[in-house]
C-alpha positions as CSV (number, residue, x, y, z in Angstrom):
1,M,134.9,-89.5,-65.4
2,I,132.2,-87.7,-63.4
3,L,134.7,-86.6,-60.8
4,R,137.1,-85.3,-63.5
5,R,134.3,-83.3,-65.1
6,L,133.3,-81.9,-61.7
7,L,136.9,-80.9,-61.0
8,D,137.3,-79.3,-64.5
9,S,134.0,-77.3,-64.2
10,A,134.0,-73.5,-64.1
11,S,132.7,-73.5,-60.5
12,A,135.6,-75.8,-59.4
13,R,138.2,-73.6,-61.1
14,L,136.6,-70.5,-59.4
15,A,136.8,-72.3,-56.1
16,R,140.4,-73.1,-56.5
17,Q,141.2,-69.5,-57.5
18,S,139.3,-68.3,-54.5
19,S,141.1,-70.7,-52.2
20,D,144.5,-69.4,-53.5
21,L,143.4,-65.8,-53.0
22,L,142.2,-66.6,-49.5
23,Q,145.5,-68.2,-48.6
24,L,147.4,-65.2,-50.0
25,V,145.2,-62.8,-48.0
26,V,145.8,-64.8,-44.8
27,L,149.5,-65.1,-45.4
28,T,149.7,-61.4,-46.2
29,G,147.7,-60.4,-43.1
30,T,149.8,-62.6,-40.8
31,A,153.0,-61.0,-42.2
32,L,151.6,-57.5,-41.8
33,V,150.5,-58.1,-38.2
34,A,154.0,-59.5,-37.3
35,M,155.7,-56.6,-39.1
36,F,153.4,-54.1,-37.4
37,G,154.3,-55.4,-34.0
38,I,158.0,-55.4,-34.7
39,G,157.8,-52.0,-36.3
40,R,155.6,-50.5,-33.5
41,A,158.2,-51.6,-30.9
42,W,161.0,-50.1,-33.1
43,M,159.1,-46.8,-33.5
44,V,158.5,-46.5,-29.8
45,A,162.2,-47.2,-29.1
46,L,163.2,-44.5,-31.6
47,H,160.4,-42.1,-30.4
48,L,159.0,-41.9,-34.0
49,P,155.3,-41.4,-34.7
50,S,153.5,-44.7,-35.3
51,W,151.7,-43.5,-38.5
52,T,155.0,-43.6,-40.4
53,L,154.8,-47.4,-40.3
54,A,151.6,-47.5,-42.4
55,T,153.2,-46.5,-45.7
56,P,155.6,-49.5,-46.0
57,L,152.9,-51.9,-44.8
58,V,150.4,-50.7,-47.5
59,L,153.0,-50.8,-50.2
60,L,153.9,-54.4,-49.2
61,A,150.2,-55.5,-49.3
62,V,149.7,-53.9,-52.8
63,A,152.9,-55.5,-54.1
64,A,151.7,-58.9,-52.8
65,M,148.4,-58.5,-54.6
66,V,150.0,-57.4,-57.8
67,V,152.4,-60.4,-57.8
68,Y,149.5,-62.8,-57.2
69,Y,147.4,-61.3,-60.1
70,V,150.3,-61.4,-62.6
71,R,151.3,-65.0,-61.7
72,C,148.0,-66.7,-60.9
73,V,145.1,-64.7,-62.5
74,H,146.4,-62.8,-65.6
75,H,147.0,-65.0,-68.6
76,P,147.6,-62.9,-71.6
77,A,146.7,-64.3,-75.0
78,D,149.6,-65.4,-77.2
79,F,148.0,-63.6,-80.2
80,V,145.2,-61.3,-81.1
81,I,142.9,-61.5,-84.1
82,E,142.9,-58.3,-86.2
83,E,140.3,-59.6,-88.7
84,L,138.2,-62.7,-88.8
85,N,136.1,-63.7,-91.8
86,G,133.8,-66.7,-91.6
87,S,131.8,-68.1,-94.6
88,L,129.3,-70.9,-95.0
89,V,128.0,-72.0,-98.5
90,V,124.9,-74.1,-98.3
91,T,123.6,-76.1,-101.2
92,R,120.8,-78.7,-101.5
93,V,121.8,-82.1,-102.7
94,E,119.9,-85.3,-103.4
95,G,120.8,-88.4,-101.5
96,E,121.1,-92.0,-102.7
97,D,117.7,-92.8,-101.2
98,G,116.0,-90.0,-103.2
99,G,115.7,-87.7,-100.2
100,H,117.3,-84.3,-99.9
101,H,119.8,-82.9,-97.5
102,H,122.3,-80.0,-97.4
103,R,126.0,-79.7,-98.1
104,Y,128.1,-77.1,-96.3
105,A,131.4,-75.6,-97.4
106,Y,132.9,-73.8,-94.4
107,T,135.9,-71.5,-94.5
108,R,137.4,-69.4,-91.7
109,Q,140.2,-67.0,-92.4
110,Q,141.8,-64.7,-89.9
111,R,144.7,-62.3,-89.7
112,V,146.5,-62.6,-86.4
113,R,149.2,-60.6,-84.6
114,A,151.5,-62.4,-82.2
115,T,151.8,-60.9,-78.7
116,R,154.7,-63.2,-78.1
117,Q,156.7,-65.7,-80.1
118,I,154.3,-68.4,-81.4
119,R,154.4,-71.4,-83.7
120,L,150.7,-72.6,-83.4
121,V,147.4,-70.8,-84.0
122,G,144.4,-72.5,-82.5
123,I,141.0,-72.8,-84.1
124,R,137.9,-74.5,-82.6
125,S,134.5,-75.4,-84.1
126,H,131.3,-77.0,-83.0
127,W,128.6,-78.3,-85.4
128,S,125.2,-79.5,-84.7
129,G,123.4,-82.4,-86.4
130,Q,125.1,-85.6,-87.6
131,T,127.2,-85.1,-90.6
132,R,129.3,-87.0,-93.2
133,V,132.6,-85.5,-94.1
134,I,133.1,-84.8,-97.8
135,E,136.3,-82.9,-97.6
136,G,138.3,-83.0,-94.4
137,A,139.5,-79.9,-92.7
138,T,142.5,-78.5,-94.6
139,S,144.6,-75.3,-94.3
140,L,143.8,-72.5,-96.7
141,F,147.5,-71.7,-97.0
142,P,149.8,-74.5,-98.2
143,E,152.7,-73.0,-96.2
144,H,151.0,-74.0,-93.0
145,R,150.3,-77.5,-91.6
146,L,147.0,-78.4,-90.0
147,L,147.1,-80.4,-86.7
148,D,143.6,-81.8,-86.3
149,G,142.2,-83.1,-83.0
150,A,139.5,-84.7,-85.2
151,V,137.4,-85.8,-82.1
152,A,135.0,-83.6,-80.2
153,E,136.1,-83.0,-76.6
154,E,133.8,-82.9,-73.6
155,D,132.6,-79.4,-74.4
156,G,131.5,-80.6,-77.9
157,R,134.1,-78.7,-79.8
158,V,136.8,-79.9,-82.1
159,Y,140.1,-78.2,-81.5
160,R,142.6,-77.7,-84.4
161,W,145.9,-75.9,-84.6
162,L,147.7,-74.4,-87.6
163,Y,151.5,-75.0,-87.3
164,L,153.3,-72.1,-89.0
165,L,156.4,-74.3,-89.7
166,G,158.5,-71.9,-87.8
167,P,158.4,-69.2,-85.1
168,L,156.4,-66.0,-85.5
169,A,158.1,-63.1,-83.6
170,R,156.1,-60.8,-81.4
171,G,154.4,-58.1,-83.3
172,R,154.5,-60.0,-86.6
173,R,151.3,-60.8,-88.5
174,V,150.2,-63.8,-90.5
175,N,147.1,-64.9,-92.4
176,V,145.7,-68.4,-91.5
177,G,142.6,-70.3,-92.2
178,I,140.8,-73.6,-92.7
179,R,138.3,-75.1,-95.1
180,Q,135.9,-78.1,-94.6
181,V,133.0,-79.6,-96.5
182,F,130.4,-81.9,-95.0
183,E,126.7,-83.0,-95.4
184,D,124.0,-83.5,-92.8
185,V,123.0,-86.9,-94.2
186,Y,122.1,-88.6,-90.9
187,A,120.5,-85.7,-88.9
188,P,119.7,-82.1,-90.0
189,M,121.8,-79.2,-88.8
190,K,120.2,-76.4,-86.9
191,P,119.5,-73.4,-89.1
192,Y,122.1,-71.0,-87.9
193,Y,125.8,-70.2,-88.4
194,R,127.9,-68.1,-86.0
195,E,131.5,-67.2,-85.2
196,S,133.0,-66.3,-81.9
197,C,136.0,-64.3,-80.7
198,E,137.1,-67.3,-78.6
199,E,137.7,-65.0,-75.7
200,R,140.3,-63.1,-77.7
201,R,140.4,-59.5,-78.8
202,V,139.2,-59.1,-82.4
203,G,139.4,-56.0,-84.5
204,K,136.8,-56.9,-87.1
205,L,134.5,-59.9,-87.4
206,S,132.4,-60.8,-90.4
207,V,130.0,-63.7,-91.0
208,R,128.6,-64.7,-94.4
209,V,126.1,-67.3,-95.4
210,Q,125.3,-68.1,-99.1
211,F,122.3,-70.1,-100.5
212,D,121.1,-71.1,-103.9
213,R,118.2,-68.8,-104.9
214,A,116.0,-71.9,-105.5
215,D,116.6,-73.1,-102.0
216,S,116.9,-69.8,-100.0
217,P,115.4,-69.2,-96.5
218,A,112.0,-67.6,-96.0
219,E,113.6,-65.1,-93.6
220,A,116.8,-64.5,-91.6
221,W,118.0,-62.7,-88.5
222,Q,121.3,-61.3,-87.2
223,V,121.8,-62.8,-83.8
224,V,124.2,-62.2,-80.9
225,W,124.9,-64.9,-78.3
226,R,126.7,-64.4,-74.9
227,R,128.4,-67.1,-72.9
228,T,126.7,-68.0,-69.7
229,R,128.5,-67.6,-66.3
230,S,129.3,-71.2,-66.2
231,G,130.9,-71.0,-69.6
232,S,129.3,-74.2,-70.8
233,S,126.7,-72.7,-73.2
234,R,125.6,-69.5,-74.8
235,Q,122.3,-67.7,-74.6
236,E,120.7,-65.3,-77.2
237,I,120.8,-61.6,-76.2
238,A,119.9,-59.8,-79.4
239,R,118.1,-60.6,-82.7
240,T,117.5,-58.3,-85.7
241,R,115.8,-59.2,-88.9
242,C,118.1,-58.8,-91.9
243,Q,117.7,-58.7,-95.7
244,P,119.8,-60.4,-98.3
245,S,122.9,-58.5,-99.4
246,G,123.0,-56.8,-102.7
247,N,126.6,-57.9,-103.4
248,H,126.2,-61.5,-104.5
249,L,126.6,-63.8,-107.5
250,A,123.7,-64.4,-109.9
251,G,121.4,-67.1,-108.7
252,K,122.6,-66.8,-105.1
253,V,121.2,-65.3,-101.9
254,V,123.7,-64.0,-99.4
255,Y,123.3,-62.9,-95.8
256,E,126.2,-61.2,-94.1
257,M,127.0,-59.1,-91.0
258,T,130.1,-57.2,-89.9
259,F,131.2,-56.0,-86.5
260,Q,134.0,-53.7,-85.5
261,R,135.7,-54.6,-82.2
262,P,133.1,-57.3,-81.1
263,D,132.7,-58.4,-77.5
264,R,135.2,-61.2,-76.8
265,E,132.5,-63.0,-74.7
266,C,130.0,-63.0,-77.5
267,A,129.3,-65.0,-80.7
268,Y,127.7,-63.4,-83.9
269,G,125.9,-65.1,-86.7
270,I,122.9,-65.6,-89.0
271,W,119.8,-67.6,-88.0
272,W,117.3,-68.4,-90.7
273,R,113.9,-70.1,-91.2
274,W,113.3,-72.5,-94.1
275,P,110.1,-72.1,-96.1
276,E,107.1,-74.3,-95.2
277,P,106.9,-77.5,-97.3
278,P,104.4,-77.2,-100.1
279,T,101.0,-78.8,-99.6
280,R,100.1,-81.8,-101.6
281,R,96.6,-82.8,-102.8
282,R,95.6,-86.2,-101.6
283,P,92.7,-88.0,-103.3
284,G,89.8,-88.8,-101.0
285,S,87.1,-91.5,-101.3
286,A,84.4,-91.3,-104.0
287,S,81.7,-90.6,-101.4
288,A,83.6,-88.0,-99.4
289,G,85.1,-86.2,-102.4
290,A,88.5,-84.7,-102.7
291,T,90.2,-83.2,-99.7
292,T,93.5,-81.2,-99.3
293,E,95.9,-81.9,-96.5
294,P,99.4,-80.7,-95.9
295,E,102.1,-83.3,-96.0
296,H,105.3,-82.5,-94.1
297,D,108.5,-83.6,-95.7
298,I,110.4,-85.5,-92.9
299,S,113.7,-85.7,-94.8
300,P,116.6,-84.0,-92.9
301,D,116.7,-80.7,-94.8
302,S,117.2,-78.2,-92.0
303,P,120.8,-77.1,-91.9
304,A,123.5,-75.6,-90.3
305,G,124.6,-74.5,-86.9
306,R,128.1,-73.7,-85.8
307,R,128.5,-72.9,-82.2
């Protein structure tokens, strides 16, 4: 298992690609040296200037590099995302033990354009905390079938695919999406929600988080994360305080952000801070008099993080 993880790591993949490139360079150099010797002898025999041999050799080297890039390095995406809309609705619920936790209704809808004929559209997600599923992941559109990996892989993400029940030709567009509802009963979720481009080109990306006004955050920020060089995690690169949106339902607080042509290596989302728990007055002894001490609610009530 450890050896497999090591071989599948980003550094190992880079080493394999570098080895392939080095082999190609050595092979190309050997071929060029051999051709140069033969060509030089031929040029001398025909009494032609030797510099005329440089042109075909350079063209051959460039052609070899182009063929290697197309076949071994360049892997075009099978579709691009023209518009991606992510939404998380957070509500506070009371558990069976009298404690409180949060319920999350997550939806992700995207309009994709096929760059070649496709039948599957992949979607991946990563949630923090320990949750209980209330409604399993389902397709937003009944004409599509959801193929759910259901188990997090080694990178912590759950991979899902929407089967279009038929081929989608190159250049055609389709709307796809999923919905899922869960609760952080066993361990609280981290207080953020974000969506990423999944290393694809995205025309427009929007993220929206909704709370009940009686259980709204004390403050919130718009945050941008970038993937590290190893590709195993993300680090924060920008943070801006944001205010609730004016376009929301009565009794609700909504934070949202929209980006045009976001960076495919970045993730964009909302990070919030819950209000401090209220202080409770605890009676002291008769001789000491009354004292006031803050009591911290240790119930798991800090939600949501999607990675």
